[in-house]
C-alpha positions in Angstrom: 32.9 12.7 -11.7 33.3 13.4 -8.0 36.5 14.8 -6.2 36.9 12.8 -3.2 36.6 9.5 -6.1 38.4 10.6 -8.3 41.1 11.7 -6.0 41.0 8.0 -4.6 41.0 6.6 -8.4 44.1 9.1 -9.4 45.7 7.3 -6.2 45.3 3.7 -7.0 45.7 4.3 -11.5 49.2 5.9 -10.0 50.2 2.6 -7.6 49.7 0.6 -10.7 51.8 2.5 -12.6 55.0 1.8 -10.1 53.7 -1.6 -9.1 53.4 -2.1 -13.8 57.8 -0.2 -13.8 58.9 -1.9 -10.7 57.6 -5.7 -12.4 58.1 -4.6 -15.8 61.3 -2.6 -16.4 63.5 -2.8 -13.2 64.7 -6.8 -13.9 66.0 -6.0 -17.7 69.4 -4.3 -18.2 70.4 -1.7 -18.6 70.7 -2.2 -22.7 67.8 -3.3 -22.0 66.2 -1.0 -21.1 67.9 2.1 -23.8 66.9 -0.8 -26.6 65.2 2.1 -29.7 62.3 -0.1 -32.0 63.7 2.0 -34.2 65.4 4.5 -35.3 64.3 7.6 -34.0 61.5 6.2 -31.6 62.2 6.2 -27.8 63.3 3.7 -25.4 61.7 3.0 -22.9 64.4 4.5 -20.3 63.5 7.6 -22.7 59.4 7.1 -22.0 60.4 7.7 -18.4 62.7 10.4 -18.8 60.7 12.3 -20.5 57.5 11.4 -17.6 60.7 13.0 -16.1 61.2 16.4 -17.1 57.0 17.1 -18.1 56.1 15.5 -14.6 58.8 17.4 -12.5 57.1 21.0 -13.4 53.8 20.5 -12.6 54.5 18.2 -9.3 56.1 21.1 -8.5 53.6 23.5 -8.8 51.8 20.7 -6.8 53.8 20.7 -4.6 53.6 24.4 -3.5 49.7 24.5 -3.7 50.0 21.8 -0.8 52.6 24.1 1.1 50.3 27.1 0.7 48.0 25.7 2.8 49.6 24.1 5.3 48.1 22.5 8.5 45.1 21.6 7.5 41.9 20.6 10.5 39.1 19.7 8.8 37.6 18.1 5.9 37.6 18.3 2.7 34.6 18.9 0.7 33.3 16.8 -2.4 32.0 18.4 -5.4 31.7 17.4 -8.7 34.5 18.0 -11.2 33.6 20.5 -14.5 36.6 20.8 -17.4 36.7 24.3 -19.4 38.6 23.6 -23.4 41.5 23.9 -21.8 41.6 21.0 -19.8 39.6 19.3 -22.5 41.7 20.1 -25.0 45.1 18.7 -22.4 43.6 15.8 -21.2 41.9 14.9 -24.3 45.9 15.3 -26.0 47.6 12.7 -23.9 44.7 10.3 -23.5 46.4 7.0 -24.1 43.6 5.4 -25.9 44.0 9.2 -28.2 45.5 8.2 -31.6 47.6 11.7 -32.7 50.0 12.1 -31.9 52.5 15.2 -31.2 55.8 15.8 -31.3 57.0 16.0 -27.8 58.1 20.2 -27.1 62.2 19.8 -26.9 62.3 20.8 -23.4 60.8 18.2 -22.4 62.7 15.6 -25.0 64.8 13.4 -23.3 68.0 13.7 -24.0 70.0 10.4 -25.1 73.1 9.4 -22.9 70.8 8.7 -20.0 72.5 6.4 -17.1 68.5 3.8 -16.3 69.5 3.9 -12.6 69.3 7.4 -11.8 66.0 7.9 -14.1 63.8 4.9 -12.8 64.2 6.1 -9.0 63.5 9.8 -9.9 60.3 8.6 -12.2 59.7 6.1 -8.7 61.0 9.4 -6.1 58.3 11.3 -8.6 55.3 9.5 -8.6 55.4 7.8 -4.9 55.0 12.6 -3.9 52.5 13.1 -6.7 50.4 10.1 -5.1 51.4 11.9 -1.2 50.4 15.2 -2.7 46.3 14.1 -3.8 44.9 13.5 -0.2 46.7 17.5 0.8 45.4 19.0 -2.9 41.7 17.3 -1.9 41.3 20.7 0.6 41.3 22.9 -2.4 38.3 23.5 -4.9 39.3 21.4 -7.9 37.6 23.4 -10.1 38.9 26.8 -9.3 42.3 26.1 -8.7 44.2 26.5 -11.7 48.3 26.4 -12.4 49.8 27.1 -15.0 51.3 24.6 -17.7 54.1 24.3 -19.7 52.7 26.3 -23.1 53.0 28.7 -20.5 52.0 31.4 -17.1 49.3 32.8 -19.8 47.4 29.5 -19.8 46.6 27.7 -16.6 44.2 24.4 -16.6 42.1 23.5 -13.6 44.0 21.8 -10.8 41.3 18.6 -11.3 42.3 18.8 -15.1 45.9 19.1 -14.4 45.7 16.1 -11.6 44.2 13.5 -14.8 45.7 14.9 -16.9 48.7 13.7 -15.5 47.9 10.7 -15.1 46.3 10.3 -18.2 49.8 11.2 -19.8 51.8 8.9 -17.2 49.3 5.8 -18.9 50.4 6.5 -22.3 54.0 6.6 -22.6 53.7 4.0 -19.6 51.7 1.8 -23.4 54.5 3.3 -25.0 57.4 1.7 -23.1 55.3 -1.7 -22.8 54.6 -2.2 -26.5 58.6 -1.2 -26.6 59.7 -4.5 -24.3 57.0 -6.6 -26.2 59.1 -6.0 -29.6 62.7 -7.6 -27.9 60.6 -9.5 -25.4 58.9 -11.4 -28.3 
């Protein structure tokens, strides 16, 4: 994988996510957004809030990296992306195709009393911010620049892996939310 092509692909995937949320979830009532497919399962709005909680942490770190660059006056260089074991493991855990189910850590588990409007607004805001950061982050070396993970500052993930992990995590829970919607519209 090449960094610049991957950056364009990630932007497209994030735009598709935003389109899906607007088309599939925005027209739903608050009651539908809160409806659970089964006791203990997450509703659509809980899936989106989980993403807000997890991604806010990473997007803040990505924003700091982008802000540290200042004004960039030259074209970003391309590079072949590589992953280490941390990146491979975290990307596997959140991959939409993975059948592995892990409980969400407490700090990113959604509350039960959510207001759908603000949750949807924050989701759109975070994804839009993420799209805007991709171009600026392309000036970094995605193989050597590292970010802390939610597991602690002691465990860091490569910038390229973090970006790919975030979009895969979003796609995974978007698919989960779509399954919830199918369950009550069928």
